[in-house]
N, C-alpha and C positions, 0 to 999 in steps of 0.2 A: 511051584515057585512063582512069586509075583514078578511082574515085568519091571524089575529095577536092575540097575547095574550091579555087576559083581563087586565093584569097589564099594558101593553104598552098603551092600550086605556085609562085607568084611571090614568096613571102616572102623567099627567099635573095637575089633581085635587089633587091627593095625595101630590104632591110637594107643594101645597098651605098650607099644614098642617105642614110645618117646622117652628120651632121657629125663626130661623135666615135665613129668605128668602133672604134678600138683604145684604149679608155679603162679597161680592166680593172676594170669595175664589177661583174662577176659573181663568183660563188663559184669559187675555184680548185679544180679537181678533183685530188685527190691522186695519181691514176694518171698525170697528166701529168708530163713532165720539163720543168722550168722552165729555159730558156736565158737567161742574163743578159748575154750579149755579142752585140751587134747584128751584128758581123762574122761570128761563128760561126753565128748564126741565118740570115744570108744564105747562108753556105756550105751549111748543111743544106737550105735552101730551093731552091738552084739547082745545087749542085755534084754532079758524079758522083764526085768524089774526096773522100770523107769517111771518118772513122774507122769501123772495122769494127763498132763498137757500134750503128751507125745504118744505116737502109735509105735508098736513093736516093729522095728524096721525089717528084720529078717522075715517076719510073718507077712508083711505087706509085699515084699519082693516075691516071696513064694506064691502069694495069691496072684500076682501079675503073671508069673511064669506058668502057673497052672492053666492059664487061658489057652495055651498052645502046646503044652507038654504031650498031650495025647493025640496030637494031629498025626494023620497018616504020613505027613511029609517031614516029621521030626528027624527021623534017621537020615533021610536024604539031605536035610539041612546040615546035619553034623558032618556028613561026608563032603558036602560042598565047601564048608569052611575049613576043612582039614589042613590045607596048605597055610592058611593064616594062623591056625593054631600052632603049627610046627614053627613058623617064624617067631611067634610070641614066646614059645617054649625055649627056643634058642636064645632069644634076647634076655629072657628072664633068668636063664641059667647063668649067663655071663654076668648079669647084674647081681645075682645072688652070690656068685663067687667073689666079686669085688667087695660086696658087703661083708661077707664072712672074713675076708682078709683085713678089712678095716676094723672089724670087731675084735679080731685077734690082737691087733695093734692098739686097741682102745682108742681108735680114731673115728668110730661111728658116732653119729649125732642122734639126737632125739628124733629128728625128722627121718633119718634112715630107719630107726627102730619102728616108728609108726608106719612108715611106708611098707616095710616088710611084714608088719603085723596084719595089715588090711589088704594087701595087693592081690592075694589069691581070691578073696571074696569079690573084689572089684572086677577082677578078670572074669569070674563066673558071671557076674551081672552083664558084662559086655559081650560075653559069649552067648548068653541068653538073648541079648538084643539082636545079635547077628542071626540067630535062629528065628527069632520073631520076624525080622525083616525078610528072611527067606520065605517064610510061610505066609505072612500077611502084608508084606511091604512096610513102608514107613507108617506107623500108627500114630496119628496126632493125639496128643494128650496121654500117651502111654507113659507109665512110670519109668520104664526102661529108657525111653527116648529122653525123658526129663533128666534122668541120671546121666545119660550120655552128654547132654548139654552142660551140666554142671562140671563134669570132668573135662570136657572140651575147653571150658573157660578156666581150668586150672584149680578147681576146688574139689574137696572131698565131700561127696554126698554121704551124710552119716545118719540121717533119720528123717522123721516127718512129724509135724505137729498134728494135733487132732483136727485142725482146720485144713489139713492136707497141704500145708506149705513145707517144702523141702528144707531140711536143716543141713547146713554146709559148714565145713571147717576149712580154714585157710592155713596151710602149712607155714605161712610167714609168721604166724603167732609163735611157732617153735623157734624161728630164727631170731626172734627178739629177746629170747631168754638168755 
């Protein structure tokens, strides 16, 4: 384990316990490409079949995670963040129950639907960042650290251009519909 604080290691997972995760409250970085269509944002997030201007997002993330997956400290890192994972699991269970109740009453929004479509994958990315921080400390210019910064500012990181600029989606586009 690198010599950094417990909070700094677990911070990405704790961030996942915020009620308003994607509220675009932070400063928008000009190096990001803003995606204003939720369907295209989902395509960039999940699809292998995207325009050539973009990199396959899930592949890029897995390449980043592969840098530390086989570390001898990987299992120790998972054990170390276990309490944060339990807190996030409890938070998510409550939030998911609220969503299902809203959906039964047809009171769910498009923003709710998008959130629950992507949240498990975003959580996985933040869990991997906590593990990376445990093993290597804070890694400047790491894709996972960049994803964290985007989420911390209230945007959804959904892809990457071939020039390695992050693509971000603002949930406020759904609120305008």
